[in-house]
PAKEPA-245651 format. One record per atom (N, C-alpha, C, O): residue in one letter; z, y, x. Coordinates in steps of 0.2 Angstrom, whole numbers, padded with zeros to 4 digits, always signed. Example, Ala and Ser with C-alpha at 12.3 -4.5 7.8 and 13.67 -1.06 7.14 Angstrom:
2
a+0039-0028+0066a+0039-0022+0062a+0039-0016+0066a+0042-0017+0071s+0035-0011+0064s+0036-0005+0068s+0039+0000+0064s+0040+0006+0067
END
This chain:
318
x-0001-0005+0005x+0001-0001+0000x+0000+0006+0005x+0004+0007+0009x-0005+0011+0004x-0005+0016+0008x-0003+0021+0004x-0004+0022-0002x+0002+0027+0009x+0006+0032+0007x+0001+0037+0004x+0004+0042+0001x-0005+0038+0006x-0009+0044+0003x-0013+0042-0001x-0017+0046-0004x-0013+0035-0002x-0021+0035-0007x-0018+0038-0015x-0013+0037-0019x-0028+0042-0015x-0027+0044-0023x-0026+0040-0028x-0029+0034-0028x-0022+0043-0033x-0021+0038-0038x-0024+0041-0046x-0024+0047-0046x-0026+0038-0051x-0025+0039-0057x-0019+0036-0062x-0016+0031-0060x-0019+0039-0066x-0013+0037-0071x-0016+0033-0079x-0013+0030-0084x-0022+0036-0079x-0026+0033-0086x-0025+0028-0088x-0025+0027-0094x-0025+0022-0083x-0026+0015-0084x-0020+0012-0081x-0020+0006-0079x-0015+0015-0081x-0009+0013-0077x-0003+0013-0084x-0002+0018-0087x+0001+0008-0085x+0004+0008-0091x+0011+0008-0089x+0014+0003-0088x+0015+0015-0088x+0021+0015-0087x+0026+0017-0094x+0024+0019-0100x+0033+0017-0093x+0036+0017-0096x+0042+0024-0096x+0044+0026-0091x+0044+0026-0101x+0049+0032-0098x+0056+0031-0095x+0059+0035-0091x+0058+0024-0096x+0063+0021-0092x+0060+0022-0085x+0062+0026-0081x+0055+0019-0083x+0053+0019-0074x+0051+0026-0073x+0051+0027-0067x+0049+0031-0077x+0048+0038-0075x+0056+0040-0073x+0057+0043-0068x+0059+0039-0078x+0067+0042-0078x+0071+0040-0073x+0077+0044-0072x+0070+0035-0068x+0073+0030-0063x+0070+0033-0059x+0074+0035-0054x+0062+0033-0058x+0060+0036-0052x+0063+0044-0050x+0067+0046-0046x+0061+0048-0054x+0064+0057-0056x+0070+0057-0053x+0072+0061-0048x+0077+0051-0056x+0082+0054-0053x+0082+0052-0046x+0085+0056-0042x+0080+0047-0045x+0080+0043-0036x+0075+0050-0032x+0078+0052-0026x+0070+0053-0034x+0068+0058-0032x+0072+0064-0030x+0071+0066-0024x+0076+0067-0035x+0079+0072-0037x+0085+0072-0033x+0087+0077-0030x+0089+0065-0032x+0095+0064-0028x+0093+0061-0021x+0098+0061-0017x+0088+0060-0021x+0084+0056-0013x+0092+0052-0010x+0096+0053-0005x+0094+0047-0015x+0101+0043-0015x+0098+0038-0020x+0096+0041-0025x+0098+0031-0019x+0099+0026-0022x+0106+0026-0027x+0106+0028-0033x+0110+0025-0024x+0118+0024-0026x+0118+0032-0029x+0117+0031-0035x+0117+0037-0028x+0119+0044-0033x+0115+0041-0039x+0118+0039-0044x+0108+0040-0039x+0104+0039-0044x+0108+0034-0048x+0110+0035-0054x+0109+0030-0046x+0114+0024-0049x+0119+0025-0055x+0119+0023-0061x+0124+0030-0050x+0129+0032-0055x+0126+0036-0060x+0128+0034-0066x+0122+0042-0060x+0120+0045-0065x+0118+0042-0070x+0120+0043-0076x+0113+0037-0069x+0109+0033-0072x+0114+0027-0078x+0112+0024-0083x+0121+0027-0075x+0126+0021-0078x+0122+0015-0076x+0120+0012-0081x+0119+0013-0070x+0116+0005-0070x+0121+0005-0063x+0124+0009-0061x+0119+0000-0061x+0119-0005-0054x+0115-0003-0048x+0110-0002-0050x+0115-0002-0043x+0109+0002-0037x+0105-0004-0037x+0099-0003-0036x+0107-0011-0038x+0101-0014-0038x+0095-0013-0044x+0089-0013-0043x+0098-0013-0049x+0094-0011-0054x+0088-0004-0053x+0082-0004-0055x+0091+0000-0051x+0088+0005-0047x+0082+0004-0043x+0076+0007-0043x+0085+0000-0038x+0079-0001-0033x+0075-0007-0036x+0071-0009-0032x+0076-0010-0040x+0070-0016-0044x+0067-0011-0047x+0061-0011-0046x+0068-0006-0051x+0063-0002-0055x+0060+0001-0051x+0055+0004-0053x+0061+0003-0045x+0056+0008-0041x+0051+0002-0038x+0045+0003-0038x+0053-0004-0035x+0050-0009-0033x+0043-0009-0037x+0037-0009-0035x+0045-0010-0044x+0041-0013-0048x+0037-0008-0051x+0033-0010-0054x+0037-0002-0050x+0034+0005-0052x+0028+0008-0044x+0024+0012-0044x+0031+0005-0038x+0026+0005-0032x+0022+0000-0032x+0017+0000-0028x+0023-0005-0035x+0018-0011-0037x+0013-0009-0041x+0007-0010-0041x+0017-0006-0047x+0011-0005-0050x+0006+0000-0050x+0001+0001-0054x+0009+0004-0045x+0004+0011-0044x+0001+0010-0037x-0002+0014-0034x+0002+0003-0034x+0000+0000-0028x-0001+0007-0023x-0006+0010-0021x+0006+0010-0021x+0007+0014-0015x+0017+0015-0014x+0021+0013-0018x+0017+0018-0009x+0023+0018-0007x+0027+0026-0010x+0023+0031-0010x+0033+0027-0013x+0033+0031-0015x+0039+0036-0012x+0040+0042-0012x+0043+0031-0008x+0048+0033-0006x+0050+0028+0003x+0050+0022+0004x+0051+0032+0008x+0054+0030+0014x+0060+0030+0015x+0063+0034+0015x+0062+0024+0014x+0069+0022+0015x+0072+0019+0023x+0068+0016+0027x+0077+0020+0024x+0081+0019+0030x+0087+0018+0028x+0089+0019+0022x+0092+0016+0033x+0099+0015+0033x+0103+0021+0031x+0108+0022+0028x+0099+0025+0034x+0103+0032+0034x+0099+0039+0030x+0102+0044+0030x+0093+0036+0028x+0089+0042+0022x+0086+0039+0018x+0085+0033+0018x+0083+0044+0011x+0078+0041+0007x+0074+0046+0008x+0079+0051+0007x+0068+0049+0009x+0064+0053+0007x+0056+0052+0002x+0054+0046+0003x+0054+0055-0001x+0049+0056-0005x+0043+0055+0000x+0042+0059+0005x+0038+0051-0001x+0032+0051+0003x+0025+0055+0000x+0024+0057-0006x+0021+0056+0004x+0017+0063+0001x+0014+0061-0005x+0012+0065-0009x+0013+0054-0006x+0010+0051-0015x+0016+0052-0017x+0015+0053-0023x+0023+0052-0016x+0031+0051-0021x+0031+0058-0023x+0032+0059-0029x+0029+0065-0018x+0029+0071-0020x+0024+0072-0026x+0026+0075-0031x+0018+0069-0024x+0013+0071-0029x+0016+0068-0037x+0017+0072-0042x+0017+0062-0036x+0019+0059-0042x+0024+0061-0047x+0025+0060-0053x+0028+0065-0043x+0036+0068-0045x+0035+0075-0050x+0038+0077-0055x+0028+0078-0048x+0027+0083-0051x+0024+0080-0059x+0027+0082-0064x+0018+0076-0058x+0017+0072-0064x+0021+0068-0068x+0019+0067-0074x+0026+0065-0065x+0030+0062-0069x+0034+0067-0072x+0035+0066-0078x+0036+0070-0070x+0042+0076-0073x+0038+0081-0079x+0040+0084-0083x+0032+0080-0079x+0028+0084-0084x+0026+0078-0090x+0025+0080-0096x+0025+0072-0087x+0025+0068-0092x+0031+0066-0095x+0031+0064-0101x+0037+0066-0093x+0044+0064-0097x+0045+0067-0101x+0046+0065-0107x+0044+0077-0098x+0043+0083-0102x+0041+0082-0109x+0044+0083-0114x+0034+0081-0108x+0029+0079-0116x+0030+0074-0116x+0024+0073-0118x+0034+0068-0116x+0035+0062-0120x+0042+0064-0124x+0042+0064-0130x+0047+0067-0120x+0052+0070-0124x+0052+0073-0132x+0056+0072-0137x+0046+0079-0130x+0044+0082-0134x+0040+0081-0140x+0041+0084-0145x+0036+0077-0137x+0033+0072-0144x+0037+0069-0147x+0039+0072-0152x+0042+0064-0145x+0047+0062-0149x+0051+0065-0153x+0052+0063-0159x+0053+0074-0150x+0057+0076-0153x+0053+0079-0161x+0056+0080-0166x+0046+0080-0159x+0044+0082-0163x+0041+0076-0170x+0040+0078-0176x+0041+0071-0167x+0040+0065-0172x+0047+0065-0176x+0047+0065-0182x+0052+0065-0173x+0059+0063-0176x+0060+0070-0181x+0064+0069-0185x+0057+0077-0180x+0059+0083-0185x+0052+0081-0191x+0053+0084-0196x+0047+0078-0190x+0043+0077-0195x+0046+0071-0198x+0044+0070-0204x+0049+0067-0195x+0050+0062-0200x+0058+0065-0204x+0060+0063-0210x+0060+0068-0201x+0067+0070-0205x+0066+0077-0211x+0070+0080-0214x+0058+0078-0210x+0057+0082-0216x+0058+0090-0212x+0059+0094-0216x+0058+0091-0207x+0059+0098-0206x+0054+0100-0199x+0055+0102-0194x+0048+0098-0202x+0041+0098-0199x+0035+0096-0203x+0035+0091-0206x+0031+0099-0203x+0025+0097-0208x+0021+0100-0211x+0020+0106-0209x+0018+0099-0217x+0014+0103-0222x+0017+0098-0229x+0018+0092-0231x+0018+0105-0233x+0018+0104-0241x+0013+0107-0246x+0013+0112-0247x+0009+0102-0248x+0004+0108-0253x+0007+0107-0260x+0009+0102-0262x+0008+0114-0263x+0011+0117-0268x+0005+0119-0273x+0000+0121-0271x+0006+0117-0279x+0000+0118-0286x+0007+0122-0290x+0013+0121-0291x+0002+0128-0294x+0007+0132-0299x+0003+0134-0304x-0003+0135-0303x+0007+0136-0310x+0006+0140-0315x+0008+0149-0314x+0014+0150-0316x+0004+0154-0311x+0009+0158-0310x+0013+0162-0315x+0018+0165-0313x+0011+0162-0322x+0016+0165-0326x+0023+0162-0326x+0027+0166-0324x+0024+0156-0327x+0029+0151-0328x+0035+0152-0323x+0041+0151-0323x+0031+0154-0315x+0037+0155-0310x+0036+0161-0307x+0038+0160-0302x+0034+0165-0308x+0033+0173-0306x+0039+0175-0304x+0038+0181-0301x+0045+0174-0303x+0051+0177-0302x+0054+0171-0298x+0057+0172-0293x+0054+0163-0300x+0056+0158-0298x+0054+0157-0291x+0057+0155-0287x+0049+0156-0291x+0045+0152-0284x+0044+0157-0278x+0045+0156-0272x+0043+0164-0280x+0044+0168-0274x+0052+0167-0270x+0053+0165-0264x+0058+0168-0274x+0064+0167-0271x+0065+0159-0267x+0068+0158-0262x+0063+0155-0271x+0062+0148-0268x+0059+0147-0261x+0061+0144-0256x+0052+0152-0262x+0049+0149-0257x+0053+0153-0249x+0056+0150-0244x+0053+0161-0251x+0058+0164-0245x+0065+0160-0243x+0067+0161-0238x+0067+0158-0247x+0072+0154-0245x+0072+0149-0239x+0075+0148-0234x+0067+0143-0243x+0065+0138-0239x+0062+0139-0231x+0062+0136-0226x+0057+0146-0233x+0055+0148-0226x+0061+0148-0222x+0062+0144-0217x+0066+0153-0223x+0073+0153-0217x+0073+0147-0215x+0072+0145-0209x+0075+0144-0220x+0079+0135-0217x+0074+0132-0215x+0076+0127-0212x+0067+0133-0216x+0063+0128-0212x+0055+0130-0210x+0050+0128-0212x+0058+0136-0206x+0051+0139-0202x+0046+0136-0200x+0041+0139-0201x+0045+0129-0197x+0042+0126-0194x+0037+0121-0200x+0033+0117-0199x+0039+0122-0206x+0037+0118-0211x+0030+0123-0215x+0031+0128-0218x+0022+0120-0215x+0018+0126-0217x+0017+0123-0226x+0016+0117-0229x+0018+0128-0227x+0017+0129-0235x+0009+0132-0238x+0006+0137-0235x+0006+0128-0243x-0001+0127-0243x+0001+0131-0250x+0006+0127-0252x+0000+0135-0254x-0001+0136-0261x-0007+0137-0264x-0011+0141-0262x-0007+0135-0270x-0012+0134-0273x-0013+0134-0281x-0014+0130-0285x-0013+0142-0282x-0014+0143-0290x-0020+0140-0292x-0026+0141-0290x-0018+0136-0298x-0022+0132-0300x-0022+0132-0310x-0018+0135-0313x-0027+0129-0313x-0028+0128-0321x-0024+0121-0319x-0023+0118-0314x-0021+0120-0328x-0017+0116-0329x-0021+0110-0328x-0017+0105-0326x-0026+0109-0329x-0030+0103-0328x-0031+0099-0322x-0031+0093-0321x-0032+0105-0318x-0031+0105-0310x-0026+0102-0308x-0027+0098-0303x-0019+0105-0310x-0015+0103-0307x-0013+0096-0307x-0014+0093-0302x-0012+0093-0314x-0013+0086-0316x-0018+0083-0312x-0015+0079-0308x-0024+0084-0312x-0027+0081-0307x-0025+0080-0299x-0026+0075-0296x-0023+0086-0296x-0021+0086-0292x-0014+0082-0288x-0013+0080-0282x-0010+0081-0295x-0003+0076-0292x-0005+0069-0293x-0003+0064-0291x-0011+0070-0299x-0013+0060-0298x-0015+0058-0293x-0013+0053-0291x-0021+0063-0288x-0024+0060-0283x-0020+0062-0277x-0022+0063-0271x-0014+0063-0279x-0009+0065-0273x-0013+0069-0266x-0013+0068-0261x-0016+0076-0270x-0019+0081-0269x-0014+0086-0265x-0014+0088-0260x-0010+0086-0270x-0004+0091-0272x+0003+0086-0272x+0005+0081-0274x+0008+0091-0267x+0015+0085-0266x+0019+0088-0273x+0022+0085-0277x+0018+0094-0273x+0022+0099-0278x+0020+0103-0282x+0016+0107-0280x+0021+0102-0290x+0019+0107-0295x+0024+0110-0300x+0029+0108-0302x+0021+0115-0301x+0026+0120-0305x+0021+0122-0311x+0017+0126-0311x+0023+0118-0317x+0020+0119-0323x+0023+0117-0331x+0029+0116-0331x+0020+0117-0335x+0022+0116-0341x+0021+0109-0343x+0016+0107-0341x+0025+0105-0347x+0023+0099-0348x+0017+0096-0350x+0017+0090-0347x+0012+0099-0353x+0006+0097-0357x+0003+0091-0353x+0002+0093-0347x+0002+0087-0354x-0004+0083-0349x+0001+0078-0345x+0001+0072-0344x+0006+0081-0343x+0012+0079-0336x+0014+0072-0339x+0015+0067-0335x+0016+0071-0345x+0020+0066-0348x+0016+0060-0348x+0019+0055-0348x+0008+0060-0348x+0004+0055-0347x+0003+0051-0340x+0000+0046-0339x+0006+0055-0335x+0004+0053-0327x+0010+0048-0326x+0016+0050-0328x+0009+0044-0324x+0014+0037-0323x+0016+0040-0315x+0012+0041-0311x+0024+0039-0315x+0026+0038-0309x+0026+0046-0303x+0023+0048-0298x+0029+0049-0309x+0031+0056-0307x+0039+0058-0310x+0042+0057-0315x+0042+0062-0302x+0047+0065-0305x+0048+0072-0307x+0046+0076-0303x+0050+0073-0311x+0051+0080-0313x+0058+0083-0314x+0063+0079-0315x+0059+0089-0315x+0065+0092-0316x+0064+0098-0320x+0060+0103-0319x+0069+0099-0326x+0069+0108-0330x+0070+0112-0326x+0074+0110-0321x+0067+0117-0325x+0068+0123-0321x+0072+0127-0328x+0077+0129-0327x+0069+0128-0333x+0071+0133-0338x+0066+0133-0345x+0060+0131-0344x+0069+0135-0351x+0064+0133-0356x+0062+0142-0358x+0066+0147-0357x+0055+0143-0361x+0055+0149-0363x+0051+0150-0370x+0046+0148-0372x+0054+0154-0374x+0054+0155-0381x+0045+0155-0382x+0041+0157-0378x+0044+0152-0388x+0040+0152-0388x+0035+0159-0395x+0037+0157-0400x+0031+0164-0395x+0031+0169-0399x+0024+0171-0401x+0019+0168-0401x+0025+0178-0402x+0018+0180-0405x+0018+0188-0401x+0023+0192-0402x+0012+0189-0397x+0011+0195-0394x+0008+0198-0399x+0003+0195-0401x+0009+0206-0401x+0004+0208-0405x+0007+0217-0403x+0011+0219-0399x+0001+0221-0406x+0003+0228-0403x+0009+0230-0406x+0010+0228-0412x+0012+0235-0404x+0018+0238-0405x+0019+0241-0413x+0024+0242-0416x+0012+0243-0415x+0009+0246-0421x+0007+0241-0428x+0007+0243-0434x+0007+0234-0425x+0006+0229-0429x+0011+0229-0435x+0017+0229-0433x+0010+0229-0443x+0016+0229-0446x+0022+0223-0444x+0028+0225-0443x+0021+0218-0444x+0024+0212-0439x+0027+0215-0434x+0033+0213-0433x+0026+0218-0431x+0031+0220-0424x+0038+0222-0426x+0042+0221-0422x+0039+0224-0432x+0046+0226-0434x+0052+0219-0434x+0058+0219-0433x+0047+0214-0435x+0052+0208-0438x+0056+0206-0429x+0055+0208-0423x+0063+0203-0433x+0065+0199-0427x+0063+0192-0425x+0065+0190-0420x+0060+0190-0430x+0057+0182-0430x+0051+0182-0433x+0049+0186-0437x+0048+0177-0432x+0041+0175-0436x+0041+0167-0437x+0043+0163-0433x+0037+0166-0444x+0035+0160-0445x+0030+0158-0445x+0028+0161-0450x+0025+0154-0443x+0019+0153-0443x+0015+0154-0449x+0010+0157-0448x+0016+0153-0455x+0012+0155-0459x+0010+0161-0461x+0005+0162-0464x+0017+0166-0458x+0015+0174-0459x+0009+0177-0455x+0006+0183-0456x+0007+0172-0450x+0001+0175-0447x-0007+0171-0448x-0011+0171-0444x-0007+0169-0455x-0012+0168-0459x-0019+0171-0458x-0024+0169-0456x-0017+0178-0460x-0020+0182-0461x-0022+0187-0455x-0025+0193-0455x-0020+0183-0449x-0021+0188-0443x-0025+0186-0439x-0025+0180-0438x-0029+0190-0435x-0036+0188-0430x-0033+0185-0424x-0027+0188-0423x-0033+0181-0422x-0031+0177-0416x-0037+0180-0410x-0043+0180-0411x-0033+0181-0404x-0037+0181-0399x-0032+0178-0394x-0027+0179-0392x-0038+0171-0390x-0035+0166-0387x-0038+0165-0381x-0044+0167-0382x-0037+0161-0374x-0039+0162-0369x-0044+0157-0370x-0044+0155-0376x-0049+0155-0367x-0055+0151-0367x-0050+0143-0367x-0044+0143-0364x-0053+0138-0369x-0049+0132-0371x-0049+0129-0364x-0045+0126-0362x-0056+0131-0360x-0056+0128-0353x-0050+0130-0347x-0049+0127-0342x-0047+0135-0349x-0042+0137-0346x-0036+0134-0347x-0032+0134-0342x-0034+0131-0352x-0026+0128-0354x-0030+0124-0361x-0028+0126-0367x-0033+0119-0361x-0036+0115-0366x-0029+0112-0370x-0030+0110-0376x-0023+0110-0367x-0018+0109-0371x-0014+0113-0375x-0010+0111-0380x-0014+0119-0373x-0012+0125-0377x-0017+0128-0382x-0015+0130-0388x-0022+0127-0380x-0026+0129-0384x-0027+0126-0391x-0027+0129-0396x-0026+0118-0390x-0025+0113-0395x-0019+0114-0400x-0019+0113-0406x-0014+0115-0395x-0006+0116-0396x-0006+0122-0404x-0003+0122-0409x-0010+0126-0401x-0009+0133-0406x-0013+0132-0413x-0013+0135-0418x-0017+0127-0412x-0022+0126-0419x-0018+0121-0422x-0019+0120-0428x-0014+0118-0419x-0011+0111-0424x-0004+0116-0427x-0001+0115-0432x+0000+0121-0422x+0003+0124-0425x+0000+0125-0431x+0004+0122-0435x-0004+0129-0433x-0006+0135-0438x-0008+0129-0443x-0006+0129-0449x-0013+0124-0441x-0014+0118-0447x-0009+0115-0450x-0010+0114-0456x-0003+0114-0446x+0002+0108-0450x+0006+0115-0456x+0010+0113-0460x+0003+0123-0454x+0006+0125-0459x+0000+0127-0466x+0002+0130-0471x-0007+0124-0465x-0010+0125-0470x-0016+0129-0469x-0020+0130-0474x-0017+0131-0462x-0022+0136-0462x-0025+0136-0453x-0023+0134-0448x-0032+0138-0455x-0034+0137-0447x-0035+0143-0445x-0039+0146-0449x-0033+0145-0438x-0033+0152-0435x-0039+0155-0437x-0044+0151-0439x-0039+0163-0436x-0045+0166-0437x-0046+0168-0430x-0045+0173-0428x-0049+0164-0427x-0049+0168-0419x-0056+0171-0416x-0061+0168-0415x-0056+0176-0416x-0061+0185-0415x-0063+0184-0408x-0069+0184-0407x-0059+0182-0404x-0060+0183-0396x-0058+0177-0392x-0053+0174-0394x-0062+0176-0387x-0059+0170-0382x-0060+0174-0375x-0065+0178-0374x-0055+0173-0371x-0056+0178-0365x-0054+0172-0360x-0050+0168-0362x-0056+0172-0353x-0053+0168-0348x-0047+0171-0345x-0042+0166-0344x-0046+0175-0344x-0040+0179-0340x-0034+0183-0345x-0035+0186-0351x-0028+0182-0343x-0021+0185-0346x-0023+0194-0347x-0022+0198-0352x-0025+0196-0341x-0025+0203-0342x-0030+0206-0346x-0029+0212-0348x-0036+0203-0348x-0041+0206-0354x-0037+0204-0360x-0036+0208-0364x-0035+0199-0360x-0031+0198-0367x-0027+0201-0369x-0026+0203-0375x-0023+0204-0365x-0017+0208-0367x-0020+0215-0369x-0018+0218-0373x-0026+0218-0365x-0028+0224-0365x-0031+0223-0374x-0029+0227-0378x-0034+0218-0376x-0036+0217-0382x-0030+0216-0389x-0030+0218-0395x-0025+0215-0385x-0019+0215-0391x-0016+0221-0390x-0012+0222-0395x-0015+0224-0386x-0012+0231-0386x-0016+0235-0388x-0014+0241-0389x-0022+0235-0390x-0029+0238-0394x-0029+0237-0400x-0034+0238-0404x-0023+0232-0402x-0022+0233-0409x-0028+0226-0412x-0028+0224-0418x-0032+0224-0409x-0037+0220-0410x-0035+0212-0413x-0039+0208-0415x-0030+0212-0413x-0028+0206-0416x-0022+0202-0411x-0020+0205-0406x-0019+0197-0411x-0010+0193-0408x-0013+0187-0406x-0019+0185-0407x-0009+0183-0403x-0008+0178-0400x-0002+0175-0399x+0003+0179-0399x-0002+0169-0399x+0004+0163-0397x+0004+0162-0391x-0001+0159-0388x+0008+0164-0389x+0010+0161-0382x+0018+0161-0378x+0022+0164-0381x+0019+0157-0373x+0027+0159-0371x+0029+0167-0370x+0026+0172-0369x+0035+0167-0370x+0038+0174-0366x+0039+0175-0359x+0042+0180-0357x+0038+0169-0355x+0039+0171-0350x+0032+0175-0347x+0032+0176-0340x+0026+0176-0352x+0021+0180-0349x+0020+0186-0351x+0015+0189-0351x+0027+0188-0353x+0028+0196-0355x+0026+0203-0348x+0024+0209-0349x+0027+0198-0343x+0025+0200-0336x+0018+0203-0337x+0017+0208-0334x+0014+0201-0341x+0006+0204-0340x+0006+0210-0346x+0002+0214-0348x+0012+0209-0349x+0010+0214-0356x+0010+0222-0354x+0015+0224-0350x+0006+0226-0357x+0009+0233-0358x+0014+0233-0361x+0015+0229-0365x+0017+0240-0361x+0022+0243-0365x+0022+0243-0371x+0027+0242-0374x+0015+0244-0373x+0012+0246-0379x+0012+0237-0384x+0012+0237-0390x+0013+0231-0381x+0014+0226-0383x+0021+0222-0386x+0025+0222-0382x+0021+0221-0391x+0027+0219-0394x+0028+0209-0394x+0024+0206-0396x+0035+0207-0391x+0032+0200-0391x+0040+0198-0398x+0045+0201-0397x+0038+0194-0402x+0041+0193-0407x+0043+0185-0407x+0038+0182-0407x+0047+0181-0407x+0048+0175-0406x+0045+0171-0413x+0044+0174-0418x+0045+0165-0412x+0044+0160-0418x+0048+0155-0420x+0052+0153-0416x+0048+0154-0427x+0053+0149-0429x+0051+0145-0428x+0046+0145-0431x+0052+0139-0426x+0048+0133-0423x+0054+0128-0423x+0060+0129-0421x+0053+0120-0424x+0057+0114-0425x+0059+0116-0416x+0064+0117-0413x+0053+0116-0414x+0054+0116-0404x+0052+0124-0402x+0046+0126-0401x+0056+0127-0402x+0053+0135-0401x+0053+0137-0395x+0052+0143-0394x+0054+0132-0389x+0054+0133-0383x+0049+0128-0379x+0048+0122-0380x+0046+0133-0373x+0042+0128-0370x+0045+0127-0363x+0048+0132-0360x+0046+0119-0359x+0048+0118-0354x+0044+0121-0348x+0038+0119-0347x+0049+0124-0344x+0044+0125-0336x+0046+0119-0331x+0052+0120-0330x+0043+0114-0329x+0045+0109-0325x+0044+0110-0319x+0040+0114-0318x+0047+0106-0312x+0045+0104-0307x+0043+0097-0305x+0046+0093-0308x+0038+0096-0302x+0035+0089-0303x+0033+0087-0295x+0031+0091-0291x+0033+0081-0294x+0033+0077-0287x+0033+0069-0290x+0036+0067-0294x+0027+0066-0286x+0025+0061-0286x+0031+0056-0283x+0034+0058-0278x+0033+0051-0286x+0039+0048-0286x+0041+0044-0279x+0046+0043-0277x+0034+0042-0276x+0034+0038-0271x+0030+0043-0265x+0026+0041-0262x+0032+0049-0265x+0027+0054-0261x+0033+0052-0253x+0039+0053-0253x+0026+0051-0249x+0030+0049-0241x+0029+0054-0237x+0030+0053-0231x+0028+0061-0239x+0028+0064-0236x+0037+0070-0236x+0039+0074-0239x+0039+0066-0230x+0046+0069-0229x+0047+0078-0228x+0053+0081-0228x+0042+0082-0227x+0043+0087-0229x+0042+0089-0237x+0046+0093-0239x+0039+0087-0240x+0038+0089-0247x+0044+0084-0250x+0042+0084-0256x+0048+0080-0249x+0054+0078-0251x+0059+0082-0250x+0064+0082-0255x+0061+0087-0245x+0064+0091-0242x+0063+0096-0247x+0067+0098-0251x+0056+0099-0247x+0056+0104-0253x+0058+0103-0259x+0061+0107-0262x+0058+0097-0262x+0059+0095-0268x+0065+0097-0270x+0067+0100-0274x+0070+0092-0264x+0077+0093-0265x+0080+0101-0264x+0085+0103-0267x+0077+0107-0258x+0078+0112-0260x+0077+0118-0268x+0081+0122-0270x+0072+0114-0269x+0069+0117-0277x+0075+0114-0282x+0077+0118-0286x+0079+0108-0281x+0083+0108-0286x+0090+0110-0285x+0095+0109-0289x+0091+0112-0278x+0097+0115-0276x+0097+0122-0279x+0102+0125-0282x+0089+0126-0278x+0090+0132-0280x+0089+0132-0290x+0091+0137-0293x+0086+0128-0292x+0088+0126-0299x+0095+0128-0302x+0097+0132-0305x+0098+0122-0298x+0104+0122-0303x+0110+0129-0299x+0115+0131-0302x+0106+0133-0292x+0111+0139-0291x+0110+0144-0297x+0115+0146-0301x+0101+0146-0298x+0100+0151-0302x+0103+0149-0309x+0103+0154-0313x+0104+0143-0311x+0105+0142-0318x+0113+0144-0319x+0115+0147-0324x+0116+0142-0315x+0124+0142-0316x+0126+0149-0313x+0131+0149-0311x+0122+0154-0312x+0122+0162-0310x+0117+0166-0316x+0116+0172-0316x+0114+0161-0322x+0112+0165-0326x+0104+0168-0326x+0101+0170-0330x+0102+0167-0320x+0096+0172-0318x+0091+0167-0320x+0087+0171-0323x+0089+0160-0321x+0085+0159-0325x+0085+0159-0334x+0090+0161-0336x+0080+0157-0337x+0079+0160-0341x+0072+0161-0346x+0066+0160-0343x+0072+0163-0352x+0066+0163-0355x+0065+0171-0354x+0059+0174-0356
END
């Protein structure tokens, strides 16, 4: 074995234990001191170094009865070994962090209206606690959210229950319930009422979001009216909430939606709750029951804690 032979490590199988033994001897220049630091017999250190030299096919140390020193190849290998060990330890640390859920990516889908206050609070809290976790936010329609969690493209979903009851294998938690009611111009004769029944809307012009945007809610409103013996007079259908509220504020009709959407309503729009057997709509948190993303599992648990905290403080609600 030549002391100065040039060598490549690409085809040499080295383990952390061998590198650690070599580095300790190289830094102490003493097999006995290295053995004490490693808490092993000196013979074990000698054996590891011999095995390493045989694998590399070169001498790493010059050993006499009075001294130990690195060969030229040993000095070069020391630089490589320390770098390899540091990179290996860093990789192990990263893998442990990922496995513990403190590193990784969480894909979150949401309906904006229901969580316009809750989600920003949760995300700010989560980013402070887990700065190394990447959050991908996707504002989607309800059909897209259902498809996303079914196909496991989304780890976490914030939405209303329509359609999710038919999805197998998902966990969910109630965030809060929001009143269902009627949005109308403050000049509408019904605006002075403290509550309304569906049949009182029979002669009203309805303004609806396009069915493609929220088919389950569209069908739900139709069903509510039909159960009271009439079909709603739908005069306009719009894609977005903002123009819908402009129609409402202009006195062109009314719409039935949850209270949480009042953030989109101008000051001239009034919300009147409906008297219904199920007078609230739930806003829920969803996750696949067999989620294998540790970071997503950590996020779900943090969300549950935030729900509990804000509920106790009376912050959540319609």
